[in-house]
C-alpha positions in Angstrom: -6.3 -230.9 -123.0 -6.7 -235.0 -122.9 -5.9 -237.9 -125.3 -8.4 -240.4 -126.4 -7.0 -243.3 -128.1 -9.0 -246.0 -130.2 -6.8 -248.8 -131.4 -5.7 -252.3 -130.8 -4.5 -253.7 -127.3 -2.3 -257.1 -127.8 0.3 -259.5 -126.5 3.4 -260.1 -127.8 5.2 -263.3 -127.6 8.7 -262.4 -129.0 11.3 -265.1 -129.9 14.9 -263.6 -130.4 16.8 -265.6 -133.2 20.5 -265.0 -134.7 18.8 -264.7 -138.2 15.8 -264.7 -140.0 16.7 -264.4 -143.1 14.7 -267.5 -144.1 11.3 -265.5 -143.1 12.2 -262.0 -144.5 13.1 -263.9 -147.7 8.9 -264.8 -148.0 8.4 -261.2 -148.3 8.4 -258.3 -150.9 11.4 -255.7 -150.1 10.5 -253.6 -147.6 11.4 -252.3 -144.2 13.1 -254.2 -141.8 10.1 -254.5 -139.5 7.3 -256.3 -141.2 3.8 -257.2 -140.3 1.5 -259.8 -141.6 -1.9 -259.8 -140.5 -3.4 -263.5 -140.4 -7.2 -264.7 -139.8 -6.5 -267.8 -137.4 -4.8 -268.5 -133.9 -1.2 -270.0 -134.5 -2.2 -273.4 -133.5 -4.8 -273.6 -136.4 -2.0 -272.5 -138.6 0.4 -274.6 -137.6 -2.2 -277.7 -137.9 -2.9 -276.5 -141.4 0.5 -276.0 -142.5 1.8 -279.8 -140.8 -1.2 -280.7 -143.5 -0.2 -279.1 -146.0 -2.5 -276.7 -146.9 -0.4 -274.3 -147.9 -2.3 -272.6 -150.9 -4.6 -270.4 -148.5 -1.7 -268.6 -146.6 0.8 -268.1 -149.9 -0.8 -264.3 -150.4 0.4 -263.0 -146.5 3.0 -265.8 -145.8 4.8 -265.9 -149.0 5.6 -268.6 -151.8 7.0 -270.7 -149.4 4.4 -270.5 -146.1 6.1 -274.1 -144.6 9.3 -271.5 -144.1 7.3 -270.5 -140.9 6.7 -273.6 -139.7 10.0 -273.8 -138.1 9.6 -270.6 -136.8 6.3 -271.0 -135.5 6.9 -274.3 -133.7 9.3 -273.0 -131.3 9.2 -272.6 -127.7 9.8 -270.6 -125.0 8.6 -266.8 -125.9 9.2 -263.9 -124.3 5.9 -262.4 -123.4 4.8 -258.4 -123.1 2.1 -256.0 -123.8 1.7 -254.9 -127.1 -0.7 -253.5 -129.3 0.2 -250.5 -131.4 -2.7 -248.3 -129.4 -1.9 -249.8 -126.1 1.5 -248.8 -126.6 1.2 -245.8 -127.6 -1.6 -244.7 -125.1 0.7 -245.5 -122.3 3.6 -243.6 -123.5 1.2 -240.7 -123.8 0.1 -241.6 -120.2 3.7 -241.6 -119.1 4.3 -237.8 -120.3 1.4 -236.8 -117.4 -1.2 -236.0 -119.5 -4.8 -237.3 -119.2 -5.2 -240.0 -121.4 -8.3 -242.6 -122.1 -8.5 -245.6 -124.1 -10.8 -247.6 -125.9 -11.2 -250.7 -128.0 -11.8 -254.1 -127.8 -10.0 -257.0 -125.9 -11.1 -260.9 -125.1 -13.4 -262.4 -122.6 -13.8 -262.1 -118.7 -11.6 -265.2 -118.3 -8.9 -264.1 -120.7 -5.9 -263.9 -118.4 -3.6 -261.2 -121.3 -6.9 -259.2 -121.2 -7.4 -259.1 -117.5 -3.8 -258.4 -117.0 -3.5 -256.2 -119.7 -5.6 -253.3 -118.6 -4.1 -253.8 -115.3 -0.4 -253.3 -117.2 -2.4 -250.1 -118.5 -4.3 -248.6 -115.2 -0.6 -248.6 -113.4 0.4 -245.6 -115.4 -2.6 -243.8 -115.4 -4.5 -245.0 -118.6 -8.5 -244.6 -118.0 -9.3 -247.7 -119.9 -12.9 -248.4 -121.5 -12.6 -251.6 -123.6 -15.5 -253.9 -124.7 -15.2 -257.8 -123.4 -15.9 -260.3 -126.2 -16.5 -263.5 -124.9 -15.3 -266.4 -126.8 -12.5 -264.2 -128.1 -8.7 -263.6 -127.0 -6.5 -260.3 -127.0 -5.1 -259.6 -130.2 -1.7 -262.4 -130.2 1.5 -261.3 -132.1 4.1 -263.9 -132.5 7.5 -261.6 -133.3 10.6 -263.1 -134.4 13.7 -260.8 -134.1 17.3 -260.9 -135.2 20.5 -260.2 -134.1 20.6 -257.7 -138.0 17.5 -255.2 -135.7 15.6 -257.0 -138.1 11.7 -258.1 -137.1 8.9 -260.2 -138.7 5.6 -260.0 -136.9 2.4 -262.4 -137.6 -0.4 -260.7 -135.9 -4.3 -262.4 -135.0 -6.5 -259.6 -134.2 -8.3 -261.3 -132.1 -10.7 -259.4 -130.1 -9.9 -256.1 -132.2 -11.5 -256.5 -135.1 -14.8 -256.4 -132.8 -14.1 -252.6 -131.9 -17.0 -250.1 -131.7 -16.1 -246.5 -131.6 -20.0 -245.8 -130.5 -18.8 -246.3 -127.0 -16.7 -243.5 -126.6 -18.5 -240.4 -125.1 -19.3 -237.0 -127.0 -18.3 -235.6 -123.5 -14.4 -236.8 -124.6 -14.2 -235.1 -128.2 -14.4 -231.8 -127.9 -11.5 -228.6 -128.5 -9.6 -230.1 -125.7 -9.0 -233.5 -126.9 -6.5 -235.4 -129.6 -7.9 -238.5 -130.7 -5.3 -240.9 -132.2 -7.2 -243.3 -134.3 -5.5 -246.4 -136.4 -6.1 -249.2 -138.7 -5.3 -251.9 -136.2 -9.0 -251.8 -135.5 -12.3 -251.3 -138.0 -10.9 -248.6 -140.5 -15.1 -247.9 -140.9 -14.8 -247.3 -137.0 -11.5 -245.5 -136.8 -13.2 -242.9 -139.5 -16.6 -242.8 -137.8 -14.8 -241.7 -135.0 -12.6 -239.2 -136.5 -16.1 -237.7 -138.0 -17.4 -237.3 -135.0 -14.5 -235.9 -132.8 -14.2 -233.2 -136.0 -17.7 -231.9 -135.7 -17.2 -231.9 -132.2 -13.6 -229.4 -132.8 -11.1 -232.3 -131.6 -7.9 -233.0 -133.3 -7.5 -235.9 -134.9 -4.0 -238.0 -135.2 -4.2 -240.6 -137.5 -1.6 -243.4 -137.5 -2.3 -245.5 -140.6 -0.4 -249.1 -140.6 -2.7 -250.7 -143.3 -3.1 -247.7 -146.4 -4.9 -250.6 -148.6 -8.1 -249.8 -146.0 -8.0 -246.1 -146.9 -10.1 -244.0 -148.9 -8.6 -240.2 -150.1 -11.8 -239.0 -148.6 -11.3 -240.3 -144.9 -8.8 -237.3 -144.7 -11.6 -234.9 -144.5 -11.6 -235.9 -141.0 -7.7 -236.1 -140.1 -6.0 -233.0 -138.9 -2.3 -234.8 -139.2 -0.8 -237.8 -140.6 2.3 -240.4 -138.8 3.7 -243.0 -140.9 6.9 -244.9 -141.5 8.2 -244.3 -144.6 6.7 -247.9 -146.1 3.4 -246.9 -145.4 4.0 -243.5 -146.9 5.1 -244.7 -150.3 2.1 -247.4 -150.2 -0.3 -244.5 -149.7 1.2 -241.8 -152.2 1.3 -244.9 -154.6 -2.5 -245.8 -154.1 -3.6 -242.0 -154.5 -1.4 -241.5 -157.7 1.5 -239.8 -156.0 4.5 -240.0 -157.1 8.1 -238.5 -155.6 11.7 -239.9 -154.9 12.9 -238.5 -151.6 10.9 -238.8 -147.8 10.9 -235.0 -147.8 9.3 -234.4 -151.3 6.6 -237.3 -150.3 6.1 -235.6 -146.9 5.4 -232.2 -148.4 3.0 -234.1 -151.4 1.1 -236.4 -148.6 0.7 -232.7 -146.4 -0.6 -230.6 -149.3 -2.5 -233.3 -151.4 -4.5 -234.2 -148.1 -4.3 -231.1 -146.4 -3.0 -232.9 -143.4 0.2 -232.5 -140.9 2.6 -235.2 -142.4 4.8 -236.9 -140.0 7.6 -239.7 -142.1 9.6 -242.0 -139.6 12.4 -243.8 -140.7 13.7 -246.1 -138.2 17.2 -245.5 -137.3 17.2 -242.6 -139.9 15.6 -238.7 -138.9 11.9 -238.0 -139.2 10.7 -235.9 -141.7 7.7 -233.9 -141.1 5.9 -231.5 -143.5 2.9 -229.0 -142.7 1.3 -226.1 -143.5 2.7 -222.7 -142.7 0.9 -219.3 -144.0 0.0 -221.2 -146.9 3.1 -222.6 -147.4 4.4 -226.5 -146.9 6.9 -226.4 -144.7 9.4 -229.7 -144.4 11.4 -230.4 -141.5 14.1 -233.0 -140.6 13.9 -233.9 -136.8 17.5 -235.7 -135.9 16.9 -238.9 -134.5 19.7 -240.3 -131.8 22.3 -243.3 -132.6 21.6 -246.2 -130.8 22.4 -249.6 -130.6 18.8 -251.1 -129.9 18.2 -253.8 -128.0 14.6 -254.2 -129.1 12.7 -252.4 -131.6 9.2 -253.8 -130.6 7.2 -251.2 -129.6 9.8 -247.7 -130.2 7.7 -246.6 -133.2 4.6 -246.6 -130.5 6.8 -244.6 -127.7 7.3 -242.3 -130.7 3.9 -241.6 -131.5 2.4 -241.9 -127.9 5.1 -239.0 -126.5 4.5 -237.3 -129.7 1.0 -236.5 -129.4 1.8 -235.9 -125.6 3.8 -233.2 -126.2 0.8 -231.5 -129.0 -1.4 -231.9 -126.2 1.0 -229.5 -123.9 0.8 -226.8 -126.5 4.7 -227.9 -128.7 4.7 -227.7 -131.9 5.4 -229.9 -134.4 8.9 -230.2 -134.6 9.4 -229.6 -130.6 6.9 -232.8 -130.0 8.8 -234.8 -132.2 12.0 -234.3 -130.5 10.5 -235.4 -127.9 9.1 -238.3 -129.6 12.2 -239.4 -131.2 13.7 -239.9 -128.3 10.6 -242.0 -126.4 11.5 -244.0 -129.5 15.1 -244.4 -128.9 14.4 -245.0 -125.3 12.2 -247.5 -125.7 14.3 -249.4 -128.7 17.4 -250.1 -126.0 14.8 -251.0 -123.6 13.6 -254.9 -123.1 10.2 -254.5 -122.9 7.3 -253.2 -125.5 6.6 -250.4 -123.3 9.3 -248.9 -120.5 8.1 -247.9 -117.2 10.6 -245.6 -116.9 9.7 -243.5 -119.4 9.2 -240.1 -118.3 9.2 -236.3 -119.1 12.3 -235.9 -116.9 14.1 -238.8 -119.0 13.4 -237.1 -122.2 14.4 -233.9 -121.0 17.9 -235.0 -120.3 18.4 -236.6 -123.3 17.9 -233.9 -125.4 20.1 -231.7 -123.6 22.7 -234.9 -124.4 21.1 -234.8 -128.0 21.5 -231.2 -128.3 25.4 -230.7 -126.9 26.3 -233.9 -129.3 24.5 -232.4 -132.7 26.0 -229.3 -131.6 
């Protein structure tokens, strides 16, 4: 089995702070990890806010966007390679599965893009990305505090130009699991899903932006992976009202006819799938850890989960490895960890089993 990832690549610039309550207070109640997508680069946004051009930013950055100015103007960021699609294929390749990555990066003079490709190729990912002249790799400015809260402002950069047509039909067959996301144009992701399903591939959808998704899209989706906020937003859009994560997973699995996986940060992962005509809900233990940096942990979970699915594991077993990969990455100082491996996960699984038992 092979994995084909079609998604985002980017660079994360992170500042670790004692407290980011000012940023959190600008946003509606929700998860402790928030993503804001913007249409301008950081320097242009700073110039607008300094000039008092606030109105265009209120919808995305809150009622008082100038609260962002203090954070955006900070210096000395830590740089690491990110992007949800890139992070996921990195983890998948580290699990020893043949992994391909498609998307769009900045032009050939964009240093971030060139170094990011090398970053993926070092762990065995087969990279075939468009290079968009005059554009940059996606840029994320990430602010994290001592309470493990995190806010990211993301400029999509080249990702918005990604085209699925460059993925050859030869890679889309019954021996392939395709990972798609909303971090590249949804119309492109869903066109790939249709192609892949028609050729017998399995399609796993990481839906980070439910607002862009329609119910008809799920005709071509086999597995849905979302966090609890994303699951709730998707359910609300489709008129599904449920209270607990387990009930939500069952309803989404039933009504969308998918395997549904809901990640919940430090809480256990919930999954639901149809078996013999019945919906079975499952609960996967998440290790209790003190995270060092949660950036990329969910992507590592996704990529490792899909890799073990490619190796023939069932949903529960694959998620057991996925949550350990997420925890391992959260304990690492980087968005991706070069030390991640099946051997490390096997060892951690044994320790966790002994502890839980």
